[in-house]
C-alpha positions in Angstrom: 0.0 0.0 0.0 1.3 3.4 -0.9 1.7 5.6 2.1 -0.2 8.9 2.5 1.4 12.2 1.4 3.4 10.5 -1.2 1.7 11.7 -4.5 1.9 14.6 -6.9 -1.0 14.9 -9.4 0.0 16.7 -12.6 -2.9 18.1 -14.7 -2.2 19.4 -18.2 -4.8 22.2 -18.9 -6.0 23.4 -22.3 -9.6 24.5 -23.0 -11.1 22.8 -19.9 -11.6 25.7 -17.5 -15.1 24.6 -16.6 -14.0 21.2 -15.3 -10.9 22.1 -13.2 -12.5 22.7 -9.9 -14.7 19.6 -10.1 -11.6 17.6 -11.1 -9.7 18.7 -8.0 -12.6 18.4 -5.7 -13.5 14.8 -6.7 -9.9 13.6 -7.0 -8.8 15.1 -3.7 -11.8 13.8 -1.9 -11.4 10.3 -3.2 -7.7 10.2 -2.2 -8.4 11.5 1.3 -11.2 9.0 1.7 -8.7 6.2 0.8 -6.2 7.5 3.3 -3.9 9.3 0.8 -3.1 12.9 0.6 -1.6 14.6 -2.5 -0.3 17.9 -3.9 -1.7 19.0 -7.2 0.2 20.8 -10.0 -1.9 22.3 -12.8 0.0 23.3 -16.0 -1.9 25.9 -18.1 -0.6 25.4 -21.6 -1.5 29.0 -22.6 -5.1 27.9 -22.7 -7.3 30.5 -24.6 -10.2 30.2 -22.1 -10.2 31.6 -18.5 -8.4 28.5 -17.0 -5.7 30.7 -15.4 -8.3 32.7 -13.5 -9.9 29.5 -12.3 -6.4 28.2 -11.2 -5.6 31.4 -9.4 -8.8 31.1 -7.4 -8.1 27.4 -6.7 -4.6 28.2 -5.4 -6.1 30.8 -3.0 -8.5 28.3 -1.4 -6.6 25.0 -1.5 -3.3 24.7 0.3 -2.1 21.7 -1.7 -2.5 23.2 -5.1 0.0 24.9 -7.3 -0.2 26.1 -10.9 2.1 26.9 -13.8 1.2 29.0 -16.8 3.1 28.8 -20.1 3.4 32.2 -21.8 3.0 30.4 -25.2 1.5 27.0 -26.1 4.0 24.2 -26.1 1.8 21.1 -26.4 0.4 18.6 -24.0 3.5 16.6 -23.5 5.7 19.6 -22.8 3.1 20.7 -20.2 3.2 17.2 -18.6 6.9 17.3 -18.5 7.0 20.7 -16.8 4.5 19.5 -14.1 6.4 16.2 -13.5 9.7 18.2 -13.1 8.0 20.0 -10.1 7.2 16.8 -8.3 9.3 15.7 -5.3 7.1 12.9 -4.0 7.8 9.2 -4.5 4.8 8.8 -6.8 3.5 11.1 -9.6 0.2 10.9 -11.3 -0.8 12.4 -14.7 -4.4 13.1 -15.7 -6.1 15.3 -18.3 -8.1 18.2 -17.1 -11.3 17.6 -19.2 -12.9 14.9 -16.8 -13.0 12.2 -19.5 -11.0 10.2 -17.0 -12.7 9.7 -13.6 -10.5 11.3 -11.0 -11.7 8.8 -8.4 -9.7 6.2 -10.4 -6.5 7.8 -9.0 -7.0 5.6 -6.0 -7.0 2.4 -8.0 -3.9 3.4 -10.0 -2.1 4.4 -6.9 -2.9 1.2 -5.0 -1.8 -0.9 -8.0 1.5 1.0 -8.2 2.1 0.4 -4.5 2.2 -3.3 -5.3 5.7 -2.8 -6.8 5.0 -1.4 -10.3 6.8 1.6 -11.8 4.2 2.6 -14.4 0.5 1.9 -14.1 -1.8 3.3 -16.8 -5.5 3.4 -17.4 -6.8 1.6 -20.5 -10.1 1.8 -22.3 -11.6 -0.1 -25.2 -10.6 1.4 -28.5 -13.9 1.0 -30.3 -14.4 4.7 -31.3 -13.7 5.9 -34.8 -13.8 4.2 -38.2 -12.3 0.7 -38.7 -9.6 2.2 -40.8 -8.7 4.7 -38.0 -8.7 1.9 -35.4 -6.4 -0.3 -37.6 -4.1 2.6 -38.2 -3.9 3.4 -34.5 -3.1 -0.3 -33.7 -0.4 -0.5 -36.4 1.2 2.8 -35.3 1.3 1.7 -31.6 2.9 -1.6 -32.7 5.5 0.2 -34.8 6.5 2.6 -32.0 6.8 -0.2 -29.5 3.8 0.5 -27.4 2.5 -3.1 -27.4 -1.0 -3.4 -25.9 -3.9 -5.9 -26.1 -5.8 -5.5 -29.4 -9.0 -3.5 -28.9 -7.5 -1.6 -25.9 -6.0 1.9 -25.8 -3.5 3.0 -23.2 -4.2 6.4 -21.8 -2.0 9.2 -20.4 -3.9 8.8 -17.1 -1.3 7.0 -15.0 0.8 6.8 -11.9 4.6 6.5 -12.1 7.3 5.8 -9.5 10.3 8.0 -8.7 12.6 5.7 -10.7 10.3 5.9 -13.8 10.0 9.7 -13.3 13.8 10.2 -13.2 14.2 8.1 -16.4 11.4 10.1 -18.1 13.0 13.5 -17.2 16.4 12.3 -18.4 15.1 11.6 -21.9 14.8 14.7 -24.1 12.1 13.0 -26.2 9.8 13.2 -23.2 8.9 16.8 -24.4 7.2 15.2 -27.3 5.9 12.0 -25.9 4.9 10.6 -22.5 4.2 6.9 -22.6 6.6 6.1 -25.3 9.5 7.1 -23.2 8.7 4.4 -20.6 8.3 1.8 -23.3 11.7 2.8 -24.9 13.4 2.7 -21.4 12.2 -0.9 -20.9 9.5 -0.3 -18.2 6.6 -2.6 -18.1 3.3 -0.7 -18.5 0.7 -2.2 -16.2 -2.8 -1.4 -17.5 -6.0 -1.2 -15.5 -9.4 -1.1 -17.3 -10.8 2.4 -16.6 -14.2 3.9 -17.4 -14.3 7.0 -19.6 -16.9 9.8 -19.1 -18.2 12.3 -21.6 -16.0 15.4 -21.8 -17.5 18.1 -19.6 -16.0 21.1 -21.4 -13.9 22.0 -24.4 -13.0 19.7 -27.2 -10.1 17.6 -28.3 -7.4 19.4 -30.3 -6.3 16.1 -31.9 -7.9 16.1 -35.3 -6.9 13.6 -38.1 -4.1 15.8 -39.5 -2.6 16.4 -36.0 -2.8 12.7 -35.2 -1.0 11.9 -38.5 1.7 14.5 -37.7 2.1 13.1 -34.2 2.5 9.6 -35.5 5.1 10.7 -38.0 7.0 12.6 -35.4 7.1 9.7 -32.9 8.1 7.3 -35.6 11.1 9.5 -36.4 11.9 10.1 -32.7 11.6 6.5 -31.5 12.0 4.4 -34.6 14.4 6.4 -36.7 16.5 3.4 -37.8 13.4 1.4 -38.7 12.1 4.3 -40.8 15.4 4.8 -42.5 15.7 1.1 -43.2 12.2 1.0 -44.7 13.0 4.0 -46.9 16.3 2.5 -48.0 14.6 -0.8 -48.9 11.9 1.0 -50.9 14.5 3.0 -52.8 16.6 -0.1 -53.6 13.5 -1.8 -55.0 12.8 1.2 -57.2 16.4 1.4 -58.3 16.5 -2.2 -59.3 13.2 -1.9 -61.2 13.5 -1.9 -65.0 13.5 1.6 -66.5 13.9 3.4 -63.2 14.4 7.0 -64.2 15.8 5.7 -67.5 19.1 4.8 -65.8 21.1 1.7 -65.1 21.4 0.0 -61.7 24.7 1.7 -60.7 23.4 5.2 -61.2 20.1 4.1 -59.5 22.1 3.0 -56.4 23.9 6.3 -56.4 20.6 8.1 -56.3 19.5 5.8 -53.5 22.5 6.7 -51.4 22.0 10.4 -52.0 18.3 10.3 -51.1 19.0 8.1 -48.0 21.7 10.5 -46.7 19.5 13.5 -47.2 16.6 11.7 -45.4 19.0 10.9 -42.5 19.9 14.6 -42.2 16.3 15.7 -42.4 15.2 13.2 -39.8 18.0 14.3 -37.4 17.1 18.0 -37.8 13.4 17.3 -37.2 14.1 15.1 -34.2 16.3 17.8 -32.7 13.5 20.4 -33.2 10.9 18.3 -31.6 13.0 17.5 -28.5 13.6 21.3 -28.0 9.9 22.2 -28.2 9.1 23.6 -24.7 8.0 26.8 -23.2 10.9 29.1 -22.5 9.2 31.1 -19.8 6.3 30.6 -17.4 4.9 31.9 -14.2 4.1 29.8 -11.1 1.8 30.3 -8.1 0.5 28.5 -5.1 1.9 25.4 -3.4 4.9 24.5 -5.6 8.5 23.4 -4.8 11.2 25.1 -6.8 12.0 23.5 -10.1 14.9 21.1 -10.2 16.0 22.4 -13.5 14.7 19.5 -15.5 12.5 21.6 -17.8 15.2 23.8 -19.2 13.2 27.0 -18.2 13.6 29.6 -15.5 10.3 30.1 -13.6 9.3 33.6 -12.4 7.4 33.2 -9.1 4.2 35.3 -8.9 1.6 35.4 -6.1 -1.9 36.2 -7.3 -3.4 39.3 -5.9 
């Protein structure tokens, strides 16, 4: 059993101002009822609604709440990383702010983690969307190494140990991805079936184009050699095909080498850009310990008036 006062709950906030107070109230009450206490870190990823005003009010009334506000949007995973970097407790939880995940389920995740697991995630049936989209999602997760039972989707809603947190913060790719870092580091992802509720406010920012872009980015970040190998194999097949660009095989191989080298350079540049994508400045209020320097940013403390 995980001891009380050992958990930091990190909440990435974007377009969900109306659900933040209920999220904290329900989650904190459930943890207290189970004998746990926690500190909460909300990270406002430059949300266009009045989320920051809600968080300022929450920090005034709740002694175990702190908040960070990015001065520009840096993305969900950069927000999660900034919040996790503020944690000093043995266990850290991550949950979205839109109340799709039931905050009461924090107790189940925490109890399961206390049985000796480093990473415990909520999982839900992946029956939404068209068959093509579900097949694409399944294939993508297999390619990036996030193996999971077919028909199930692993969610960001999770509890991680200090050992997993340190490994996560040490990996620069964590700015662009959360769960994939644990899979790449060799951690076993324990999954618990979790109910999903209807979103109480806002809407998902992950449309089809953004999902495709995220998939391409993560394939380059986590499976660069595989992607380059596939590209090289395709180019070799084209080079060996009769009449390829009207040239013979030797010049076709030369073209393959040139294209492959250029692709390697492009992939490297893109990967570097994605691992540097984080907010360069933010403000923090409420109950927060000083940053340990893991986010690469210098916070400016401000106390709300």
